[in-house]
C-alpha positions in Angstrom: -27.6 23.9 2.2 -24.5 21.8 2.9 -22.9 20.0 0.0 -22.3 16.3 0.4 -19.0 16.7 -1.5 -16.7 17.0 1.6 -18.2 13.8 3.1 -17.8 11.9 -0.2 -14.3 13.2 -0.7 -13.3 12.1 2.8 -14.6 8.7 2.1 -12.6 8.5 -1.1 -9.5 9.7 0.7 -10.0 6.9 3.3 -10.5 4.4 0.5 -7.3 5.7 -1.1 -5.3 5.1 2.1 -6.8 1.6 2.3 -5.9 0.8 -1.3 -2.4 2.1 -0.7 -2.1 -0.1 2.4 -3.4 -3.1 0.4 -0.9 -2.4 -2.4 1.9 -2.3 0.2 0.8 -5.6 1.6 0.7 -7.0 -2.0 4.2 -5.9 -2.6 5.7 -7.3 0.6 3.8 -10.6 0.3 4.7 -10.8 -3.3 8.4 -10.5 -2.5 8.2 -13.0 0.3 6.2 -15.6 -1.5 7.9 -15.4 -4.8 11.5 -14.8 -3.7 11.4 -16.7 -0.5 9.1 -19.6 -1.3 9.1 -19.6 -5.1 5.2 -19.6 -5.4 2.6 -17.3 -6.9 4.9 -15.5 -9.3 2.6 -15.8 -12.3 -0.3 -14.1 -10.3 1.5 -11.8 -7.8 4.0 -10.4 -10.4 1.5 -10.0 -13.2 2.1 -6.6 -14.9 -1.6 -6.1 -15.4 -2.2 -6.0 -11.6 0.2 -3.1 -11.4 -1.2 -1.3 -14.4 -4.7 -1.5 -13.1 -3.5 -0.5 -9.6 -1.9 2.6 -11.0 -5.0 3.5 -12.9 -7.2 3.0 -9.9 -4.8 5.0 -7.7 -4.7 7.8 -10.2 -8.5 8.0 -10.4 -9.0 7.9 -6.7 -6.3 10.6 -6.1 -7.7 12.8 -8.9 -11.1 12.8 -7.4 -10.3 13.1 -3.7 -7.1 15.1 -3.7 -8.0 17.2 -6.7 -11.3 18.3 -5.3 -9.7 18.7 -1.9 -7.0 21.0 -3.3 -9.6 23.1 -5.1 -11.6 23.4 -1.8 -8.8 24.0 0.8 -6.3 25.6 -1.6 -3.3 23.7 -0.1 -0.8 22.3 -2.5 1.0 19.9 -0.2 -1.4 17.0 -0.4 -1.5 17.3 -4.2 2.2 17.5 -4.6 2.9 14.6 -2.2 0.3 12.3 -3.9 1.6 13.2 -7.4 5.1 12.4 -6.4 3.8 9.0 -5.2 2.0 8.4 -8.5 5.2 9.3 -10.3 7.1 6.7 -8.3 4.4 4.1 -9.1 4.6 5.0 -12.8 8.4 4.6 -12.6 8.0 1.2 -11.1 6.1 0.1 -14.2 9.0 1.3 -16.3 11.8 -0.7 -14.6 10.3 -4.1 -15.0 9.8 -6.8 -12.5 12.1 -7.3 -9.6 13.2 -5.7 -6.4 13.5 -2.2 -8.0 9.9 -2.3 -9.0 8.8 -3.3 -5.5 10.9 -0.6 -3.8 9.6 2.1 -6.2 6.0 0.9 -5.7 6.3 0.9 -1.9 7.7 4.4 -1.9 4.9 5.5 -4.3 2.0 4.0 -2.4 3.4 5.4 0.9 3.5 8.9 -0.6 0.0 8.6 -2.1 -1.4 7.5 1.3 0.4 10.4 2.9 -1.2 12.7 0.3 -4.6 11.4 1.2 -4.0 11.8 4.9 -2.7 15.4 4.4 -5.8 16.0 2.3 -8.1 14.7 5.1 -6.3 16.9 7.7 -6.5 20.0 5.5 -10.3 19.6 5.2 
């Protein structure tokens, strides 16, 4: 009997890529709206959004990439995603501003790449 786990993990990987893309859009729009137009700073730059985003990204990556790594025994998706989560965590440590946005964008790009590598390895 076939296990539904690969199908579910693939869905979670795709959701991880989508969440990473949404985070990237949030960062770029946040910079444009706050720095360029001076609006939305209290909502778009709220530290809680970034903390919850990192928590959600960590959970999604742990489930999808962790189970994928156990199944296909390839370290590259796991290593790439963990580097991305490290960048995202580092972004929380530097405080608000352009440094945070750059670290977050690097991080979410790496996490998305980890999910894509995980999908390809499956």
